C-alpha positions as CSV (number, residue, x, y, z in Angstrom):
1,X,0.0,0.0,0.0
2,X,1.5,3.3,-1.1
3,X,1.0,6.7,-2.4
4,X,2.3,7.4,-5.9
5,X,3.0,10.6,-7.9
6,X,4.9,11.7,-11.0
7,X,5.5,14.2,-13.7
8,X,6.1,13.4,-17.4
9,X,7.0,16.0,-20.0
10,X,5.2,15.7,-23.3
11,X,8.1,17.0,-25.4
12,X,11.1,16.5,-23.2
13,X,11.7,20.3,-22.9
14,X,10.5,20.5,-19.3
15,X,12.8,18.4,-17.2
16,X,11.5,17.2,-13.9
17,X,13.3,18.7,-10.8
18,X,14.2,16.1,-8.2
19,X,13.6,18.4,-5.3
20,X,10.0,19.1,-6.6
21,X,9.3,15.4,-7.1
22,X,10.4,14.7,-3.6
23,X,8.3,17.5,-2.3
24,X,5.2,16.1,-4.1
25,X,5.9,12.7,-2.7
26,X,6.4,13.9,0.8
27,X,2.9,15.3,0.9
28,X,1.7,11.7,1.1
29,X,4.0,10.4,3.8
30,X,1.0,9.2,5.8
31,X,0.1,6.8,2.9
32,X,3.6,5.2,3.2
33,X,5.6,5.8,6.4
34,X,7.9,2.9,5.8
35,X,9.9,3.9,2.7
36,X,10.2,6.4,-0.2
37,X,11.7,6.1,-3.6
38,X,11.9,7.8,-7.0
39,X,13.0,7.4,-10.6
40,X,14.2,10.3,-12.7
41,X,15.3,10.9,-16.2
42,X,15.2,13.9,-18.6
43,X,11.5,13.4,-19.4
44,X,9.9,11.6,-16.5
45,X,9.9,11.5,-12.8
46,X,8.1,8.8,-10.7
47,X,7.9,8.7,-7.0
48,X,6.2,6.6,-4.2
49,X,5.7,6.3,-0.5
50,X,5.5,2.8,0.8
51,X,3.6,1.0,3.5
52,X,5.3,-2.4,3.6
53,X,2.9,-5.3,3.3
54,X,4.4,-7.9,1.0
55,X,8.1,-8.7,0.4
56,X,9.3,-6.4,3.2
57,X,13.0,-6.7,2.5
58,X,13.2,-6.4,-1.3
59,X,9.9,-4.7,-2.4
60,X,11.2,-1.2,-2.5
61,X,9.9,1.0,-5.4
62,X,10.2,2.1,-8.1
63,X,10.8,-1.3,-9.6
64,X,12.1,-2.0,-13.2
65,X,12.3,-4.9,-15.6
66,X,15.6,-6.9,-16.3
67,X,17.3,-4.2,-18.5
68,X,16.0,-1.1,-16.7
69,X,13.8,0.1,-19.6
70,X,10.4,-0.2,-17.9
71,X,9.8,1.4,-14.5
72,X,6.7,1.3,-12.3
73,X,5.3,3.0,-9.1
74,X,2.3,1.1,-7.7
75,X,-0.3,1.7,-5.0
76,X,-2.4,-1.3,-3.9
77,X,-2.3,-5.1,-3.8
78,X,-2.4,-7.7,-6.6
79,X,-3.9,-10.8,-5.0
80,X,-3.2,-13.2,-7.9
81,X,0.4,-12.0,-8.4
82,X,2.0,-15.4,-7.7
83,X,-0.1,-17.0,-10.4
84,X,0.9,-14.3,-12.8
85,X,4.5,-14.7,-11.8
86,X,4.5,-18.4,-12.5
87,X,3.1,-17.8,-16.0
88,X,5.6,-15.1,-16.8
89,X,8.6,-17.1,-15.4
90,X,7.4,-19.9,-17.7
91,X,7.8,-17.5,-20.6
92,X,11.4,-16.6,-19.6
93,X,10.9,-13.5,-17.4
94,X,13.4,-13.2,-14.6
95,X,12.2,-11.7,-11.3
96,X,14.5,-10.0,-8.8
97,X,11.9,-9.6,-5.9
98,X,8.9,-11.4,-4.4
99,X,6.7,-8.4,-4.7
100,X,3.4,-8.1,-6.6
101,X,4.7,-4.8,-8.1
102,X,7.2,-6.6,-10.2
103,X,4.6,-8.9,-11.6
104,X,2.9,-5.9,-13.2
105,X,6.2,-4.8,-14.8
106,X,6.9,-8.1,-16.5
107,X,3.2,-8.5,-17.3
108,X,3.4,-5.2,-19.2
109,X,6.4,-6.5,-21.2
110,X,4.4,-9.6,-22.0
111,X,0.8,-8.3,-22.5
112,X,1.3,-4.6,-23.0
113,X,-1.7,-2.4,-21.9
114,X,-3.8,-5.5,-21.5
115,X,-1.9,-6.4,-18.3
116,X,-4.8,-4.7,-16.4
117,X,-7.2,-7.5,-17.4
118,X,-4.9,-10.1,-15.8
119,X,-4.9,-8.4,-12.4
120,X,-7.2,-9.3,-9.5
121,X,-6.7,-6.6,-6.9
122,X,-6.9,-2.9,-6.0
123,X,-4.5,-0.6,-7.7
124,X,-3.4,2.7,-9.1
125,X,-0.1,2.4,-11.0
126,X,2.1,4.3,-13.4
127,X,4.5,2.6,-15.9
128,X,7.2,4.6,-17.7
129,X,8.5,2.9,-20.8
130,X,11.8,4.6,-21.4
131,X,12.4,3.1,-24.9
132,X,9.1,4.2,-26.3
133,X,8.8,7.4,-24.2
134,X,5.4,6.1,-23.1
135,X,3.4,6.5,-20.0
136,X,0.6,4.1,-18.9
137,X,-1.4,4.9,-15.8
138,X,-4.3,2.7,-14.7
139,X,-6.9,2.3,-11.9
140,X,-8.5,-0.8,-10.7
141,X,-11.9,-2.0,-11.9
142,X,-14.0,-0.7,-9.0
143,X,-11.9,2.3,-8.1
144,X,-10.8,1.1,-4.7
145,X,-7.5,3.0,-5.0
146,X,-7.5,6.6,-6.1
147,X,-5.7,8.3,-9.0
148,X,-5.8,11.9,-10.1
149,X,-4.2,13.7,-13.0
150,X,-3.6,17.1,-14.5
151,X,-2.8,17.4,-18.2
152,X,-1.5,20.5,-19.9
153,X,0.2,21.2,-23.3
154,X,3.6,20.6,-21.7
155,X,3.2,17.8,-19.2
156,X,1.1,15.3,-17.3
157,X,1.1,15.3,-13.5
158,X,-0.5,12.5,-11.5
159,X,-0.9,11.4,-7.9
160,X,-2.8,9.2,-5.5
161,X,-4.1,12.3,-3.8
162,X,-4.8,15.9,-4.9
163,X,-2.3,17.3,-2.5
164,X,0.6,15.8,-4.4
165,X,-0.6,17.4,-7.7
166,X,-1.3,20.9,-6.4
167,X,2.1,20.9,-4.7
168,X,3.4,21.4,-8.3
169,X,3.8,25.2,-8.9
170,X,2.5,24.9,-12.5
171,X,-0.9,23.5,-11.5
172,X,-3.5,26.3,-11.1
173,X,-6.2,26.1,-8.4
174,X,-9.5,27.2,-9.9
175,X,-12.7,25.9,-8.3
176,X,-15.0,24.0,-10.6
177,X,-18.5,25.3,-9.7
178,X,-20.2,22.3,-11.3
179,X,-18.2,20.1,-8.9
180,X,-19.1,22.3,-6.0
181,X,-22.8,21.9,-7.0
182,X,-22.4,18.1,-7.2
183,X,-20.8,18.1,-3.7
184,X,-23.6,20.1,-2.1
185,X,-26.2,17.9,-3.8
186,X,-24.6,14.5,-3.2
187,X,-22.0,15.1,-0.4
188,X,-19.2,13.9,-2.8
189,X,-17.8,14.8,-6.2
190,X,-18.4,12.1,-8.8
191,X,-15.7,11.0,-11.2
192,X,-14.2,12.3,-13.5
193,X,-14.6,15.7,-11.7
194,X,-12.5,17.0,-8.9
195,X,-13.1,20.3,-7.1
196,X,-10.5,21.9,-9.4
197,X,-11.3,22.6,-13.1
198,X,-8.1,21.3,-14.4
199,X,-7.6,18.2,-12.3
200,X,-9.5,15.0,-12.9
201,X,-10.0,11.6,-11.4
202,X,-9.1,8.7,-13.6
203,X,-12.4,6.8,-13.6
204,X,-12.4,3.2,-12.3
205,X,-11.7,0.5,-14.9
206,X,-9.9,3.0,-17.1
207,X,-6.3,3.5,-18.2
208,X,-4.5,6.6,-19.6
209,X,-1.7,6.4,-22.2
210,X,0.5,9.2,-23.3
211,X,3.1,8.5,-26.0
212,X,5.4,10.5,-28.4
213,X,4.2,13.9,-27.1
214,X,0.6,13.3,-28.1
215,X,-2.3,14.3,-25.9
216,X,-3.2,11.6,-23.3
217,X,-5.7,9.0,-24.4
218,X,-8.1,7.6,-21.9
219,X,-10.0,4.4,-22.5
220,X,-12.2,2.0,-20.5
221,X,-10.9,-1.5,-20.1
222,X,-13.6,-3.0,-17.8
223,X,-17.3,-2.5,-17.1
224,X,-19.9,-4.6,-15.2
225,X,-21.6,-6.7,-17.9
226,X,-25.3,-6.9,-17.0
227,X,-26.9,-10.0,-18.4
228,X,-29.6,-12.4,-17.4
229,X,-28.6,-15.8,-15.9
230,X,-30.9,-18.7,-15.2
231,X,-30.0,-21.0,-12.3
232,X,-31.8,-22.4,-9.3
233,X,-31.7,-20.3,-6.1
234,X,-29.7,-23.1,-4.5
235,X,-27.1,-23.0,-7.3
236,X,-26.8,-19.2,-6.9
237,X,-26.3,-19.6,-3.1
238,X,-23.6,-22.3,-3.5
239,X,-21.8,-20.3,-6.1
240,X,-21.8,-17.1,-4.0
241,X,-20.6,-18.9,-1.0
242,X,-17.5,-20.2,-2.9
243,X,-16.9,-16.8,-4.5
244,X,-16.9,-15.0,-1.1
245,X,-14.7,-17.7,0.5
246,X,-12.1,-17.3,-2.3
247,X,-12.3,-13.5,-2.3
248,X,-11.5,-13.5,1.5
249,X,-8.9,-16.2,1.2
250,X,-6.7,-14.4,-1.4
251,X,-7.0,-11.2,0.7
252,X,-5.3,-12.9,3.7
253,X,-2.0,-12.6,1.8
254,X,0.4,-10.5,3.9
255,X,3.7,-10.5,5.6
256,X,2.3,-8.3,8.4
257,X,-0.5,-8.7,11.0
258,X,-4.0,-8.4,9.7
259,X,-7.5,-8.2,11.2
260,X,-11.0,-7.0,10.3
261,X,-13.4,-4.1,10.9
262,X,-16.5,-5.4,12.7
263,X,-19.6,-3.1,12.8
264,X,-22.1,-5.7,13.8
265,X,-23.8,-5.6,10.4
266,X,-24.2,-8.5,8.1
267,X,-21.4,-7.5,5.6
268,X,-18.6,-7.1,8.1
269,X,-19.8,-10.2,10.0
270,X,-19.7,-12.2,6.8
271,X,-16.1,-11.3,6.3
272,X,-15.2,-12.2,9.9
273,X,-17.0,-15.5,9.6
274,X,-15.0,-16.6,6.5
275,X,-11.8,-15.3,8.0
276,X,-12.3,-17.4,11.1
277,X,-12.8,-20.4,8.8
278,X,-9.7,-19.8,6.8
279,X,-7.2,-18.6,9.4
280,X,-5.3,-20.8,11.8
281,X,-5.5,-18.2,14.6
282,X,-8.2,-16.0,16.1
283,X,-9.2,-13.0,14.0
284,X,-8.4,-9.6,15.4
285,X,-11.6,-7.5,15.2
286,X,-12.2,-3.8,15.8
287,X,-15.4,-1.8,16.5
288,X,-16.4,1.7,17.4
289,X,-19.4,2.7,19.6
290,X,-21.4,5.7,20.6
291,X,-23.1,6.9,23.8
292,X,-26.4,7.4,22.0
293,X,-28.0,3.8,21.9
294,X,-29.8,4.5,18.6
295,X,-26.3,4.9,17.0
296,X,-24.5,2.2,19.0
297,X,-24.1,-1.3,17.4
298,X,-21.4,-2.6,19.7
299,X,-23.8,-5.3,21.2
300,X,-24.1,-6.8,17.7
301,X,-20.4,-6.7,17.1
302,X,-19.8,-8.4,20.4
303,X,-22.2,-11.2,19.5
304,X,-20.2,-11.9,16.3
305,X,-16.9,-11.6,18.1
306,X,-18.1,-14.1,20.8
307,X,-19.5,-16.5,18.1
308,X,-16.2,-16.7,16.3
309,X,-13.8,-16.3,19.3
310,X,-12.1,-13.2,17.9
311,X,-9.6,-11.1,19.7
312,X,-12.0,-8.2,19.9
313,X,-11.1,-4.5,20.5
314,X,-13.6,-1.7,20.8
315,X,-13.7,1.9,21.7
316,X,-16.3,4.7,22.1
317,X,-16.1,7.8,20.0
318,X,-15.2,10.3,22.7
319,X,-12.4,12.2,21.1
320,X,-12.2,16.0,20.7
321,X,-14.6,16.3,17.7
322,X,-13.7,19.9,16.9
323,X,-10.0,19.0,16.6
324,X,-10.7,15.9,14.7
325,X,-13.0,17.7,12.2
326,X,-10.1,20.1,11.4
327,X,-7.7,17.2,11.0
328,X,-9.8,14.8,9.0
329,X,-11.1,17.3,6.4
330,X,-7.5,18.0,5.5
331,X,-7.0,14.4,4.4
332,X,-9.5,14.7,1.5
333,X,-8.0,17.6,-0.4
334,X,-11.5,18.4,-1.8
335,X,-14.9,18.9,-0.1
336,X,-16.3,15.6,1.2
337,X,-19.4,15.5,3.3
338,X,-20.0,11.9,4.5
339,X,-20.4,12.1,8.3
340,X,-19.0,8.6,8.8
341,X,-15.4,9.7,8.2
342,X,-15.3,10.1,12.0
343,X,-15.9,6.4,13.0
344,X,-14.1,5.2,10.0
345,X,-10.9,7.0,11.0
346,X,-11.2,6.0,14.7
347,X,-11.8,2.3,13.9
348,X,-8.7,2.5,11.6
349,X,-6.7,4.2,14.3
350,X,-7.7,1.5,16.8
351,X,-6.9,-1.3,14.3
352,X,-3.5,0.2,13.5
353,X,-2.3,-0.3,17.0
354,X,-2.5,-4.1,16.5
355,X,-2.4,-4.7,12.7
356,X,-1.2,-3.2,9.4
357,X,-4.0,-4.6,7.2
358,X,-7.8,-4.8,8.0
359,X,-10.5,-6.4,5.9
360,X,-13.8,-4.5,5.5
361,X,-17.3,-5.4,4.5
362,X,-17.7,-2.3,2.3
363,X,-19.6,-2.8,-1.0
364,X,-22.2,-5.3,0.3
365,X,-25.0,-2.8,0.3
366,X,-24.5,-1.8,-3.3
367,X,-24.0,-5.3,-4.8
368,X,-26.6,-7.2,-2.7
369,X,-29.3,-4.5,-2.6
370,X,-28.9,-3.5,1.1
371,X,-29.9,0.1,1.2
372,X,-33.3,1.4,2.4
373,X,-33.3,3.5,-0.8
374,X,-33.9,0.4,-2.9
375,X,-36.9,-0.3,-0.7
376,X,-38.0,3.3,-1.1
377,X,-37.7,3.2,-4.8
378,X,-39.7,0.0,-5.0
379,X,-42.5,1.5,-2.9
380,X,-42.5,4.6,-5.0
381,X,-42.9,2.6,-8.2
382,X,-45.7,0.4,-6.9
383,X,-47.7,2.8,-4.8
384,X,-46.6,6.3,-3.9
385,X,-45.6,7.4,-7.4
386,X,-49.2,6.8,-8.5
387,X,-50.5,9.6,-6.2
388,X,-51.5,12.9,-7.8
389,X,-48.5,15.1,-8.5
390,X,-49.8,18.0,-6.4
391,X,-50.1,15.7,-3.4
392,X,-46.6,14.3,-3.8
393,X,-44.8,17.5,-4.6
394,X,-46.7,20.1,-2.6
395,X,-49.3,19.0,0.0
396,X,-47.5,16.1,1.7
397,X,-44.0,17.8,1.8
398,X,-45.6,20.9,3.4
399,X,-47.4,18.8,5.9
400,X,-44.2,16.9,6.9
401,X,-42.4,20.2,7.3
402,X,-44.7,21.0,10.2
403,X,-43.5,17.8,12.0
404,X,-40.2,18.3,13.8
405,X,-37.5,15.6,13.3
406,X,-37.0,12.9,15.9
407,X,-33.8,12.8,17.9
408,X,-33.3,9.1,17.1
409,X,-31.0,8.0,14.3
410,X,-33.8,6.9,12.0
411,X,-37.3,6.3,13.4
412,X,-40.6,6.2,11.5
413,X,-41.0,10.0,11.4
414,X,-37.5,10.6,10.1
415,X,-37.8,7.9,7.5
416,X,-41.2,9.3,6.4
417,X,-39.8,12.8,6.1
418,X,-36.9,11.6,4.0
419,X,-39.2,9.5,1.8
420,X,-41.6,12.3,1.1
421,X,-38.8,14.7,0.5
422,X,-37.3,12.3,-2.1
423,X,-40.8,11.5,-3.5
424,X,-41.3,15.2,-4.4
425,X,-38.4,15.2,-6.8
426,X,-38.7,14.5,-10.5
427,X,-39.0,10.9,-11.6
428,X,-35.9,11.5,-13.9
429,X,-33.8,11.3,-10.8
430,X,-35.1,7.7,-10.2
431,X,-33.4,6.0,-7.3
432,X,-30.8,8.7,-6.8
433,X,-33.3,11.2,-5.5
434,X,-33.3,9.4,-2.2
435,X,-29.6,10.1,-1.9
436,X,-29.6,13.8,-2.5
437,X,-29.1,16.2,0.4
438,X,-29.6,19.6,-1.1
439,X,-32.3,20.2,-3.8
440,X,-32.7,22.8,-6.6
441,X,-35.0,25.1,-4.6
442,X,-32.6,25.1,-1.6
443,X,-29.7,26.0,-3.9
444,X,-31.7,28.8,-5.6
445,X,-31.8,30.5,-2.2
446,X,-28.3,29.6,-1.3
447,X,-26.2,30.4,-4.3
448,X,-25.2,34.0,-5.2
449,X,-25.7,35.2,-8.8
450,X,-22.1,34.5,-9.8
451,X,-22.3,30.8,-8.8
452,X,-25.7,30.4,-10.6
453,X,-24.3,32.0,-13.7
454,X,-21.2,29.8,-13.6
455,X,-23.3,26.6,-13.4
456,X,-25.2,27.7,-16.6
457,X,-27.9,25.1,-16.0
458,X,-25.6,22.2,-15.3
459,X,-26.9,19.7,-12.7
460,X,-25.5,16.5,-11.1
461,X,-28.5,14.7,-12.8
462,X,-26.8,14.6,-16.2
463,X,-24.0,12.3,-15.1
464,X,-26.4,10.0,-13.2
465,X,-28.9,9.8,-16.0
466,X,-26.0,8.8,-18.3
467,X,-25.2,5.8,-16.1
468,X,-28.9,4.9,-16.0
469,X,-28.9,4.9,-19.8
470,X,-26.0,2.5,-19.9
471,X,-28.0,0.0,-17.8
472,X,-31.4,0.5,-19.5
473,X,-31.5,-3.1,-20.7
474,X,-31.3,-4.5,-17.1
475,X,-34.1,-4.8,-14.5
476,X,-34.9,-1.7,-12.3
477,X,-33.0,-2.9,-9.3
478,X,-29.9,-3.8,-11.3
479,X,-30.0,-0.3,-12.9
480,X,-30.0,1.3,-9.5
481,X,-27.2,-0.9,-8.2
482,X,-25.2,-0.1,-11.4
483,X,-25.6,3.6,-10.8
484,X,-24.5,3.3,-7.2
485,X,-21.4,1.2,-8.1
486,X,-20.4,3.9,-10.6
487,X,-21.1,6.9,-8.3
488,X,-21.8,6.6,-4.6
489,X,-19.6,3.5,-4.0
490,X,-16.5,4.7,-5.8
491,X,-16.6,8.4,-4.9
492,X,-18.1,8.3,-1.4
493,X,-17.7,4.9,0.3
494,X,-14.3,4.0,-1.2
495,X,-12.9,7.5,-0.9
496,X,-13.8,7.6,2.7
497,X,-12.3,4.2,3.4
498,X,-9.1,4.9,1.5
499,X,-8.4,8.3,3.0
500,X,-9.3,7.4,6.6
501,X,-7.4,4.1,6.7
502,X,-4.4,5.8,5.0
503,X,-4.6,8.6,7.5
504,X,-3.9,6.0,10.1
505,X,-1.3,4.3,7.8
506,X,-3.5,1.2,7.7
507,X,-4.3,-0.9,4.5
508,X,-8.0,-1.7,4.1
509,X,-9.1,-4.6,1.9
510,X,-12.6,-5.1,0.5
511,X,-13.3,-8.8,-0.4
512,X,-16.9,-8.1,-1.5
513,X,-15.6,-5.8,-4.2
514,X,-13.6,-8.6,-5.8
515,X,-14.7,-8.0,-9.4
516,X,-15.9,-11.6,-9.7
517,X,-18.2,-11.1,-6.8
518,X,-19.5,-7.8,-8.1
519,X,-20.2,-9.2,-11.6
520,X,-22.0,-12.2,-10.1
521,X,-24.1,-10.2,-7.6
522,X,-25.3,-7.5,-9.9
523,X,-26.6,-10.2,-12.3
524,X,-28.6,-12.1,-9.7
525,X,-32.4,-12.2,-10.1
526,X,-34.0,-9.3,-8.2
527,X,-35.9,-11.6,-5.8
528,X,-32.5,-12.8,-4.4
529,X,-31.6,-9.3,-3.5
530,X,-34.8,-7.5,-2.5
531,X,-38.1,-9.2,-1.5
532,X,-40.6,-6.7,-0.1
533,X,-38.8,-4.9,2.7
534,X,-36.2,-7.7,3.1
535,X,-32.8,-6.7,1.7
536,X,-29.8,-8.8,0.8
537,X,-31.9,-11.9,0.5
538,X,-29.2,-14.2,-0.9
539,X,-26.5,-13.0,1.5
540,X,-28.8,-13.8,4.5
541,X,-29.4,-17.2,3.1
542,X,-25.6,-17.8,2.6
543,X,-25.0,-16.8,6.2
544,X,-28.1,-18.4,7.7
545,X,-26.2,-21.1,9.5
546,X,-23.1,-19.0,10.2
547,X,-24.3,-15.8,12.0
548,X,-26.3,-15.2,15.2
549,X,-30.0,-14.8,14.4
550,X,-30.1,-11.3,15.9
551,X,-27.3,-10.1,13.6
552,X,-28.6,-11.9,10.6
553,X,-32.1,-10.3,10.8
554,X,-31.4,-6.9,12.3
555,X,-32.3,-3.9,10.1
556,X,-29.6,-1.9,8.5
557,X,-28.4,1.1,10.6
558,X,-25.5,2.4,8.6
559,X,-22.1,3.5,9.9
560,X,-23.0,7.0,11.0
561,X,-22.7,9.4,13.9
562,X,-25.1,11.7,15.9
563,X,-24.0,14.8,14.0
564,X,-27.3,16.5,14.2
565,X,-26.9,16.5,18.0
566,X,-23.3,17.5,17.9
567,X,-24.1,20.5,15.8
568,X,-26.3,21.7,18.7
569,X,-23.6,20.8,21.2
570,X,-19.9,20.0,20.8
571,X,-19.6,21.2,17.2
572,X,-21.7,24.3,17.6
573,X,-18.8,26.7,18.3
574,X,-17.0,25.5,15.2
575,X,-20.2,25.8,13.1
576,X,-20.8,29.3,14.4
577,X,-17.3,30.3,13.4
578,X,-17.3,28.7,10.0
579,X,-20.8,29.8,9.1
580,X,-20.9,33.2,10.7
581,X,-22.7,35.7,8.5
582,X,-19.6,37.9,7.9
583,X,-17.6,34.8,7.1
584,X,-20.2,33.6,4.5
585,X,-20.5,37.1,3.1
586,X,-16.7,37.5,2.8
587,X,-16.3,34.2,1.0
588,X,-18.9,35.4,-1.6
589,X,-20.4,32.1,-2.8
590,X,-23.6,31.8,-0.6
591,X,-26.4,34.0,0.7
592,X,-25.7,34.7,4.5
593,X,-29.4,35.0,5.3
594,X,-30.2,31.5,4.0
595,X,-27.3,30.0,5.9
596,X,-28.2,31.8,9.1
597,X,-31.8,30.6,8.8
598,X,-30.7,27.0,8.4
599,X,-28.4,27.3,11.5
600,X,-31.3,28.8,13.5
601,X,-33.8,26.2,12.5
602,X,-31.4,23.4,13.3
603,X,-30.5,24.8,16.6
604,X,-34.1,25.1,17.7
605,X,-35.0,21.6,16.5
606,X,-37.5,23.0,14.0
607,X,-35.6,21.1,11.2
608,X,-32.7,18.7,10.8
609,X,-30.3,20.6,8.5
610,X,-27.3,18.6,9.6
611,X,-26.4,17.4,6.1
612,X,-26.6,20.9,4.6
613,X,-24.8,22.6,7.4
614,X,-22.0,20.0,7.6
615,X,-21.4,20.3,3.8
616,X,-21.1,24.1,4.1
617,X,-18.8,23.7,7.1
618,X,-16.6,21.2,5.2
619,X,-16.4,23.6,2.2
620,X,-15.4,26.5,4.4
621,X,-12.8,24.4,6.2
622,X,-11.4,23.1,2.9
623,X,-11.3,26.6,1.6
624,X,-9.2,27.8,4.6
625,X,-6.9,24.8,4.4
626,X,-6.3,24.7,0.7
627,X,-7.5,27.8,-1.2
628,X,-6.4,30.4,1.4
629,X,-2.9,28.9,1.7
630,X,-0.3,30.4,-0.7
631,X,0.4,28.3,-3.8
632,X,3.9,27.0,-4.5
633,X,4.3,29.7,-7.1
634,X,3.2,32.4,-4.7
635,X,5.7,31.1,-2.1
636,X,8.5,31.1,-4.7
637,X,7.7,34.7,-5.7
638,X,7.7,35.8,-2.1
639,X,11.0,34.2,-1.2
C-alpha cells in the first residue's frame, strides 16, 4: 500500500526537478511511512511512499524490468500476483523480488496495456516505458484505489491524492462550480470531476496512455456486464458462498499482522465468519461505539466476536470532535461531506495499534441490494408514485415540514420525512433522489448570482442519467445498483475508506468488491436481493447457519454518527465560526441569510439541516486549508 505521484514532460523540454518530485511525494507520507523512492530521467519522474505489506525486504519501489527500460510505481495489492509470476517465469521473465509490483512490470512486457485485465486486486499504478517514451497509468476496476491527473500542453502530472498534484507550482487552483454543486447535492464529487477545473479523477476501470508527445488517451478496459442468468436459487447460493470464500482467502495474503473491521452488520460479520474459517489463529476485530444507543451497534459486534472467538477490540467515539474535524477534512483535499469519516478514522486508528491490514465489508449494500433507498424506490414505483403530483410534490411535503424531526438516528418520522422529500423530486432522478441532500429550490436560495451563472444550468443529474442509460436493458434494481457502483460506491464509500485508513497508515481490503463477486451479484435475479422490505436476501441465506440470528435479521443502521446532535452541542462553536454571516459574506459564494436561517432552524430543533450545514462547514474548512494557503508559485515569488 502506497502513495504514488509523478511528472512526465510531453516533449522533453520541461525536465523534472528532483527536489520538486520529492516534495510532491512527501505530501503523502501518511500513505507510506515505511519507505520512499523515486526514478528520474530527462523526461519523466516517478515517486512513491511505501507502507510495507508484501516482500518487506526487497519490495522497494520504483521497480524496473531486467534491463531497466520499464519502470513502475504502484499503489495497492495484486492478490493473484503469484499465479501471474508463474506464467511469466514460464515465458522466460526473470524476477528480482517477491513483490506483486514486479509482476505488473513483467506483465506489461508480455501483455502490453492488456496487463490490467490479468490483475485481481486494487491498484493505481504508473508505468514509464523509457524506450518508447510512453506513460501508462491505470486504476482498478471498482476504483478502490484513487488516481488523479492534470494534463497541460507541456506535461502530465499524476498522484494518488490531490495534495501531491497541487504541490506542483504549475498546477492552477481554480474551483469547478459544477463540482461544488455536485458536492452540495450528493456530499461527494463524482468522477471524473474534482473540485478543481483542471484536475480529474481517472475513472475506475480506465487507463491513460501518453506517448510521443501526443495528448493523453483515456480508455475504459472494464465494465460490469449486466446480463440475465438462469439458475436455481440453491445454485446461486452455493456459487456465491464459494466466491466470497475465495475473495476472502486471497486477501489474507500479507507479511504483516491483519484483522477486520466489525460493525455488527451482516457485511462485516460475513467477512469475519469466512476469515475465522480460513485462518489458523483467532481473527483480530475492531469496533467503534457511541453513547447514543440508537447509533451504537457494539452489542451486535460483540455477538459476532463471541460467536467466532475473535480477539475483539472496541472503543467509544469520545475524542475532541472539533480538533478531529479540522484534522480529517485536510485528508480529503477536496470537499467531502459523509459524516461517517469520524468512526471510519477511529476504527482505523484502533486497528493500526494491532495490525497493518484490515478487511472490511464495504460494497455489500451496493451489490446485494442492502440500502433502504432500494426499498423506497420499489415502494414509490408500486404505490406512492401513483398519487397525484400536487399531493406528492406540494401537500405532503408541506405537511411533513410541520412535524419536527425525531432525535433518534432513524425512526418512523425521520424515515417518512426523508421518503416524502425524495418523492417530491422529478422521476428522472429515479433511485438517486433518495440520496440527495440539497435540492434545486434550496440552492436557488443559497447560491449567489455568480455561482448560478457559472453553473449555466448544469446539474448533477446529467451524469447520473447517463449511467442509468448505460444499464437500461437491465431490470430496475440492477439499474439502481449499477448507478450506485459507478457513483456513490466509488466516490463516497471507497474515498472515505481509503483516506481514513491511510490517515492511520492502515491498509483496508474489501473482499466483497472482488470484481468476480460484483459481476456475479449484480446479475442475480431481483428476488434474491430484494423481497418486499427484506434486503440482501441471498447473503442472508448464505449466512443463515453462520451468524447469530439477531445479527442476521437486524435492520440496516449504517455506519453513522449523531452529528445532528453534535451541531447543537460539541460542534456548535465550530459551526458558528465557519458559518458566521460575515464569514459567509466574505467568501462570496452563498447567501448569508439563508445559511443563518438553516443554522437557527437546526439549533431550535425545527428542522434537521445537519447534512446541509455540515457540507457548508466542510467547504469553508477546505477553503481555509487549501485555497487560502499560498500556492507554491506564490511562495517562490515571495522568497
